[in-house]
N, C-alpha and C positions, 0 to 999 in steps of 0.2 A: 669188617676189615680183619685180616689175619695179621697178627703181630708175631715177629720172630725175635728171638733173643739175639743180641749182638754177636754172641759166640757162634750162632748158626750161620751168620752172614760172612764173618771173617774171623780168623783166629784172634782171640783176646790178647792184648799186649800187656796185661797186668804183670807186674814184676819186671817189665822192661824199663830201661833208663834212657834218657835223652839228654843232649846238651842244651843248656838254656842260660840266658843272661837275666839276672833278677835284680830288683831294687828292694833292699830290706830297710835301709835307712837313707831317705832322700838327703842329698847334699849337693853343693855346687859341682857341676859336671867336671870341673878341673880336678876334683879329688877322686874321680873314677868311682862313682857310687854303684855302678852296675857290676855284679860279680858273677863269674862263670860257675855253674854248678851242674851236677848230674841230678836231674829230676825224674820223677816217675812219669811215664807216658800216660796221659789222661785217657780215661775210658769214656766213650760216648754214651750219654744217657738216652732215654726215649726221645725220639724225634731229632737226635743230634747226629752229626757226622764227625769222624776223626779225620783230620787233614794232615797229610805229610807235607810240611812246609818246604817250598822251594826257595822263596825269597820273601823278604818283608821290608817294606819301605820305612825310612827313618823320618819321623814327623816331629814338628815342633811340640805337639802335645806330649810325645814321649819325653822330650826334654823337660816339660813342666812336671811330668810325673817323677822323673829322676831327681829334679831339684826341689820338689815339694811345693811348687807354685799351686799345684792341685793337691789338696790335703790327702794323705794316704788313707785308703779304705781297708787295707789289709796289711798284715805284718810283712808280707812278701808278695811281690807281684812281678810277673813277666810282662814287660811292655810290648808294644807293637800292635798296630791295627790296620796295616796295609799289607795283608797277607795273601800270597798266591801259592797254591799248592794243589795236590790231587787227593781225592777221596780215598782213604785207606781202609776205613771201616765204618759201618753204619750201625747206629743204635736201634733199639726196638721201634718199629713203625716207620723208620726213615726210608723213604722210597723215591724222593724227588731226584736224587742223583745216583748214578751207578758208581761202583768201585772203579777208580781210575779216572773219573771225570775231573777236569780242572775247574777249580772254584776260587773265589775270593772271599775274604773275611774283612769286614770294615769296622769302623768305630762303634756304630749302633749294633749291639749284640742281641738285645731283646727288649720288648715292651709288653705292657699288660694286655693290650688289645681290647680293653673294655672301658677305659676311662673316656671322658668327654673329648680329649684331644685325639686319642686313637680313633674314636668314632667319627671325628670330623676330618680325618685324613691328615692330621698334624701329629703323627706319632713321635716326631722329634721332640715334642714338648711333654711327652708322657712323664709324669712324676715318678713312675716306677721303672723307668728305662735303666738298663744296665749296659756298660760299655766295655769293649774289648781292650785289654791291656791296662785296665783301671779297676773295674769291678771283677772282671774275669781275666785269667791269664791270656796273653796275646801271642804274637808271632815271633818274638826273639827266642826261638827254640825250634826243635825239629818236628814236633807234632802239636797240633792245636785242635780244640773241639769248638763247635758252634752249632746252634740250632739250624737245621737245614733250611728253614724258611727265612733265615737272615743271611744265608750265603748267596753269593752272586755267581751265575754262570759266566765264564770268561770267553769272549769271542775267540775263535781259532786264530784270527789274524793278528791278535795282540800277543806279544811275547811276555814271558814272566816278569822280567825286570821292568819293562816299559809299562806294564799294567799295574804293578804295585802302587806307585804314587797316585794313580787314578782313583784308588779306593778310599782315599781321604782327601789328600791335597786337591785332587781333581773334582771329587764330588762336592766338597765344601766350597771350592771356588765357584762351581756351577750354582750351588745354593745361594751364594753371595750375589752372583749375577742376577738371579731371580729376585732376591730380596731388594736389590737396588733398582728393580724394574727396568733393566736395560732393554732398549728396543734396537732392532737393526738400524745401523747408521748413526747411532748415538755417539756423543763425545764422552769418553770414560777415562777417569784417572785411577791408576793403580798405585797405592802407597805401600812400598815394600815389594821386592821382586825376587821371590825364592821359589820353593817347590810348588806352591799352589798358584801363584801369579803366572808362572811360565806356562801353566796349562790353561788358565782362564783367558790369557791373551789370545790363545789360538781359537777359542770359541768366539771371542769378540771380533777378531779379524775375519773369521768365517762369516760373521754377520755384517761385515762391512763397517764396523765401528772405527772411529778415530780413537787411538789409545795413547795417552800420555802416562809415562812411568816416572814416579818419584822414588829414587833409590839412592842409598849412601855411596854407591860406587862399586868398584871391583868387577869381578866376572859377571855379576848380575846385569850390569849395564850393557855389556857386550851381548849377552843372551837376549836381552830385551830388544836390542837393535836388530839382531838376527831374526827375531820373531815378529817384526813389523811394527814396533813402537814408533809413532810419528815424532815424538819429542821425549827426551829423557833429561831429568834434572833432579834437584834436591827438593825435599818437602818444603823448604823455606821459600823456594822460588815460585813465582806465579806462573802457572802453565799458560801457554799461548792463547788459549780460549777458555771460556767458561765451561764447566763440566755439567753434563746432564746427569751423570751419576759418578760415584766414586766408591772404591772398595779399599778398605784398610786391611792389609795382610800382616803388617808388622805389629807386634804386641806392645806398641808404644802409644800410651794414651795422649801424649803431648802432640801427636800428629792429628788428632781429631780436629783441633781448631783450624790449622791451615787447610785441611781437607774440606771442612764446612765452608770456609771463606772462599774456596775455589769453585764451589757449586754455583750453578745458575739458579734462578728462581724456580722453585718447585723441585730442585734436585734432591737426590737421596744418597746418603753415605751409609754403606753397609760395613759393619765391623766383622771380619771373617774369623777371628781367632776365638778359642775357648777361654783364653786368658788375656787380659789387657791391664797394663799398668795404669795408675790413677789418671783420670782425665782432668786437666786444669779447668778452672772456672770458665764458663762460656758467657759471652756477651750476647744477649738476646738479639739485638739489631744486627750485629756483625755476623753471627753464626747461624741463627735459626729463623730470623724473620723472612718474609716472602715464602713461607710454607716449605722451607727446607726441612729435611727429615734425617734423623740419626737412628739407624736400626741395627740390632744385633743379629747374629746368625747362630742358631743353636742346633748343632749336629745336622742331621739330614733325615729325610724319609727314605724308605726303600725305593719308592717311586722316583725320587731324585736320582738315586744311584743307577737305576735301570735306564732312565732317560739319558743320563750323561754317558754311560758306557755305550749305548747305541749311537749317540752323537759322536763319541770319540772314534768309533770305528768308521763313521761316515766321512769325517773331516779329511783324512784321519789325523788324530793328534799325535804329535811327535814329542816324546818324553826325553829330556836330557837327564841322564842318571850318572852317578858315581857309585861304584860298587865297593863294598867292604865285606870282610869275613864276619861271621857271627861274633867271634871274640874281639872284634874291633868296634863294638857298639859304642863304647865310651868315646873312642876317637871320632866316630861319625857324628855323635851328638855334640862334641866340642866344636867340630868344624861347622856344624849347623848353627850353633849359638853365635859363632863369630863370622857368619856369612861367608864361609870359605868353600861352600859347595855350589858349583855351577849347575843349577837345576835342583834335582832331588837325590838324596842318598838312599841306597838300598843295601840290605844285608843279604848276601848269598848264603843260603842255609844248606840246601842239598840239590 
């Protein structure tokens, strides 16, 4: 194999600057912890690509990074892991994509490839995994780097803004559907209805499932109705039928008990978030007996992402987005925190 230096493939961007939003000291989002800076354009290393960012989705995990629910791993980090852009430069040995190809960067940025979990096809559990916008700088900026084997090719039929939420909210929702072992025609409850749930419901309806949505209200309920929810109520209300499966999207541990109570015998509740507030004490007979199960969802595998993006193009999935400028990242995250975005927020970068 012949290796080329990155400078022989595209002009080096060393010494160039880019606009970026960074978190240096996590704090409540109401205090605007993201700060606008001019940062150095990153250089792609061996096997990496430099991506000119067009748009980046606004995810609840970004909020957890900004507010410190996820403990900081670096003194300064650029959040964002629903990145859509074009290949601008290739590092040594990178040959999977051509310059100008449209690609996506997701939460899972790299794994070791040799541990027992990676060898079993469960790379999402790799103890050496590293994540975009947490371990490595993400997409709240003009350029981002990623290993080419962890980048996703974007189908031509999907636009930039509609694709961005698919790269985390969509993939994680799909992973949660798989963890809950949802079968076509099943009765499924969705607890919380935001950026991820509004994509998951489209997969479920495509499979002919009955979907009940438990949401606090506001624009989310209108969107749930538009997307085919059979019943919409609060988490405290008993849904009109027992659930074969349920997915908890809201980061609220106190919803675990009503969700488990609503399950039918043998039902599975999958918790889709990376962060969850404390779960109140469970009563074995009320919440877990009759072989009910409570499962977590940890990131995703690349196979999940590829399977979901293919399915998204076939359905096709319709993404409801609200666009913000890069400098409005704090505003977007505040609106996300207070459930004021109908669907998913995205930052328009370039």
